[in-house]
Every structure is written in C-alpha cells, then in structure tokens.
C-alpha positions in Angstrom: 42.8 -240.1 -0.8 43.3 -240.7 -4.6 46.7 -239.9 -4.7 49.6 -241.6 -7.5 52.4 -240.1 -5.4 53.2 -242.7 -2.9 55.4 -240.5 -0.9 52.5 -237.9 -0.6 50.1 -240.6 0.7 52.7 -241.6 3.1 53.6 -238.4 4.4 49.7 -237.5 4.7 49.1 -240.7 6.4 51.5 -239.9 9.7 48.8 -236.8 10.3 45.7 -238.5 9.3 47.1 -241.0 11.6 47.6 -238.3 14.2 44.1 -237.5 14.0 42.5 -240.9 13.8 41.1 -240.8 10.6 40.2 -244.3 8.8 41.6 -243.5 5.9 42.0 -246.0 2.3 44.1 -244.8 -0.5 43.7 -244.9 -4.1 46.5 -244.5 -6.6 44.7 -244.4 -10.0 41.4 -243.1 -11.3 40.2 -246.3 -12.1 41.0 -247.8 -8.7 39.4 -244.7 -7.1 36.2 -244.6 -9.3 35.8 -248.3 -8.5 36.0 -248.1 -4.8 33.7 -245.2 -4.4 31.1 -247.1 -6.6 31.5 -250.3 -4.2 30.5 -248.1 -1.6 28.9 -244.4 -2.2 28.0 -244.1 1.3 31.0 -244.5 2.9 32.8 -241.5 2.8 32.8 -239.1 4.7 35.9 -236.9 2.6 37.8 -237.2 -0.6 41.2 -235.5 -1.2 41.5 -235.9 -4.8 44.7 -235.4 -6.9 44.4 -234.2 -10.6 47.3 -235.5 -12.3 46.3 -239.5 -12.6 47.2 -242.3 -14.3 44.1 -244.3 -15.8 41.4 -241.6 -15.4 42.7 -237.6 -14.9 41.2 -236.2 -11.8 38.7 -234.1 -13.3 37.1 -237.5 -15.0 36.9 -239.1 -11.4 35.1 -235.8 -10.1 32.7 -235.8 -12.4 31.8 -239.8 -11.8 31.6 -238.9 -8.3 29.8 -236.4 -8.2 27.0 -238.3 -11.0 26.7 -240.6 -8.0 26.6 -238.5 -5.2 26.3 -234.6 -5.0 27.1 -234.0 -1.3 30.5 -236.1 -0.5 32.8 -233.4 -0.1 36.0 -233.1 -2.3 38.9 -231.3 -2.0 41.6 -231.0 -5.3 44.9 -231.4 -4.9 47.4 -230.2 -7.8 50.4 -229.1 -9.0 48.1 -226.4 -11.4 47.8 -223.1 -10.2 45.6 -221.2 -12.9 42.4 -220.0 -12.3 40.7 -221.8 -15.1 41.8 -224.8 -13.4 40.1 -223.9 -10.7 36.9 -223.0 -12.2 37.0 -226.1 -14.0 37.3 -228.2 -10.9 34.6 -226.2 -9.1 32.0 -226.8 -12.1 32.9 -230.4 -11.6 31.5 -230.2 -8.0 35.0 -229.8 -5.8 34.2 -228.2 -2.6 37.9 -226.5 -2.1 41.3 -226.2 -3.9 44.6 -227.4 -3.0 48.0 -226.8 -4.7 51.1 -228.6 -4.6 53.4 -228.0 -2.6 51.1 -227.6 0.3 51.3 -227.7 4.2 49.8 -231.2 5.8 48.7 -229.0 8.4 46.9 -226.8 5.8 45.2 -229.9 4.3 44.0 -231.0 7.9 42.6 -227.2 8.5 40.8 -227.3 5.6 39.3 -231.1 5.7 38.0 -230.3 9.1 36.7 -227.1 7.9 34.9 -228.4 5.1 33.4 -231.4 7.5 32.1 -229.3 10.0 30.3 -227.1 7.2 29.0 -230.1 5.8 27.7 -231.3 8.9 25.9 -227.8 9.3 24.7 -228.2 5.6 23.6 -231.4 6.4 21.5 -230.6 9.7 20.3 -227.6 8.0 18.5 -229.0 5.4 16.8 -231.7 7.1 15.3 -229.0 9.1 14.2 -227.1 5.9 12.8 -230.1 4.3 9.2 -229.5 5.8 9.1 -225.7 5.0 8.0 -225.5 1.6 7.8 -221.6 2.2 9.5 -219.2 4.0 8.0 -216.5 6.0 9.4 -213.1 5.7 10.9 -213.1 9.0 12.9 -216.3 8.5 15.2 -214.3 6.0 18.8 -213.3 7.5 19.2 -210.7 4.9 16.4 -208.5 3.3 16.7 -205.1 1.0 14.7 -204.1 -2.0 16.2 -206.2 -4.1 17.7 -209.0 -2.3 16.8 -212.0 0.0 18.8 -215.0 1.8 17.7 -217.4 4.3 19.6 -219.8 6.2 16.6 -222.1 7.3 16.2 -223.1 3.4 19.6 -222.2 2.1 17.7 -220.1 -0.8 18.8 -216.6 -1.9 16.8 -214.4 -4.4 17.6 -211.4 -6.6 14.6 -209.4 -7.6 12.0 -212.2 -6.7 14.3 -215.0 -8.4 16.0 -217.8 -7.1 19.7 -217.9 -7.7 20.2 -221.1 -9.0 22.2 -224.4 -7.8 24.2 -222.6 -5.0 26.9 -225.1 -3.6 27.0 -224.4 0.2 30.4 -222.4 0.2 28.9 -220.5 -2.6 26.0 -220.0 -0.7 28.2 -219.1 2.7 30.2 -216.8 0.7 27.2 -215.1 -0.6 25.7 -214.7 2.8 28.9 -213.2 4.2 29.2 -210.6 1.9 25.3 -209.7 1.8 25.1 -209.4 5.9 27.5 -206.2 5.2 26.5 -204.7 2.2 29.2 -202.3 0.6 31.6 -203.7 3.5 35.0 -204.7 1.8 36.4 -208.2 2.6 40.3 -208.8 1.4 40.5 -212.4 0.3 42.0 -213.5 3.3 38.8 -212.2 5.9 37.0 -214.3 3.4 39.1 -217.4 3.8 39.0 -217.3 7.3 35.3 -216.2 7.5 33.9 -218.6 4.6 36.3 -221.5 4.6 36.9 -221.3 8.7 40.4 -221.8 8.3 43.7 -219.3 8.8 45.2 -217.6 6.0 47.6 -220.2 4.5 48.9 -217.8 1.1 46.6 -219.3 -1.3 43.9 -216.8 -2.4 43.4 -218.1 -5.6 40.5 -220.3 -4.2 38.4 -217.3 -3.1 38.8 -215.9 -6.4 37.5 -219.0 -8.3 34.4 -219.0 -6.2 33.3 -215.3 -6.7 34.0 -215.9 -10.4 31.3 -219.3 -10.0 29.2 -217.6 -7.6 28.9 -214.3 -10.2 28.0 -216.6 -13.2 24.9 -217.8 -11.4 23.6 -214.5 -10.1 23.9 -213.1 -13.5 21.5 -215.6 -14.8 18.5 -213.9 -12.8 20.0 -210.6 -12.4 22.2 -207.5 -12.4 25.9 -208.3 -10.5 26.0 -207.5 -6.8 29.3 -208.5 -6.2 31.9 -205.9 -7.0 35.8 -206.2 -7.3 37.8 -203.6 -5.0 40.8 -203.6 -6.9 43.8 -204.3 -4.7 41.8 -205.0 -1.6 39.0 -207.3 -2.0 35.0 -208.1 -2.8 32.0 -206.5 -1.8 27.9 -206.6 -1.9 26.3 -204.3 -3.7 22.7 -204.4 -4.5 21.6 -200.9 -4.3 21.5 -200.7 -8.2 20.0 -204.0 -8.8 16.5 -202.7 -9.5 17.8 -200.8 -12.5 16.8 -201.7 -15.8 
C-alpha cells in the first residue's frame, strides 16, 4: 500500500489483517519505487495514492509499469475527474477508487482484481502454444467482429484491436456477447469488475473511453452510448465504408 496518510494506512491495516493478507507500506513515491525495484516479483497487488510526496502517484505508476506489465494496480485519490482516471488507466492502472472510500469497497475490488488476474494468467499460459485460432475458438463472431477468450484477442474487420488490457478485454466481451443489449454502468461494474455497485460509475466511463480509442485504431466505433442508460455493442454498420 503506497499511501502518505498514516490514518488511512492504519485503518486499512485492520481490514488487511482480518483477511490475513501480508502487507507492506510505503509513505512516499521514492520509497515506493525503491521497494518495488528491490523485489519486482514479490507483489500480488498494489494500491497507489496519487497525491504523494517525493514522486507523485502518476510517476510511480509509470516506473512500476516500466518494470512489470502485469502486477495489478488500484489507484486511490481524492481527484475525481474523468481526465485523471483516463490518465491513470493510460499509465497502467487496473482500477480507480476515489476518496473517501469504504474499506469494504476497496477489499472487494482487491479480491475481484486478484481473481481476474489469476484467470488471465491461466488463460495466457494456455494460449502460449496456440499460434493460430480456429474459427470454433471464437466466443463471439459476426460479419465484422471476432473475439477469442483463449487467446484474449479481438478483431474488427479482420484487424486485431491493439493493446487490450485484461479489464478492457472483459468489458468488450461482456458487451459483444449480447449485441445491441443496453448495459447500465451498475450492471457492468457487477459483471466485469465482479463486485456490487458502490456508487462510483466513473471507472466504467474511463475504461469505455480507453477501449473506444483502441477500437478506432482499426475501424469504426462499435461501442455506443445510450444516453441516460448506459452502453451497448453494435457492429451492424462496421463494414460500411
């Protein structure tokens, strides 16, 4: 836990102890990066405050991601703008929790991301010896879109959507499995993030924004906003020039 507020660390420490988790704390950005660099493989999860002395959380996240692309990171911050969330996701955060937060909420998100990370690692290992994909291995297939959970790849108009993070892939799969069905943000939090709705829908919006940017690199936009309700997948016009 990288957090300069000792009260927050002490409060969360009681909950971590209840879960019987082994935890170390860093109270500024320099200490955090030093600890991570000393043992890059030693961490299952990182919670990272953005407002830190020494190096701020964004710089810490950048340095961690230069060393490890896979260690899950949950950002904790009092900032609540969408631009801050998107920037955090750009730097490799897996989730984003705004302060003040419920300790139970943070524990639930840590558990959910850890489960997803374990599943992703198993899938990636299974896929290493699969250089090609048979048509039957796609979970979703339309005239213009294909998605495979085995290789965790998605294609639009025959082009692979680049650089999908585990969360972006899961989000795209959830939407694409039921084309044109509208999902509320609360439903997506429960289905994709694997925890109940706690009132912060903005993490969904931030992930949707990043996912759309990657989709647009290979073709037309297939994730649509249904104003006042949520989001849906619709590729019915994806092949139209």
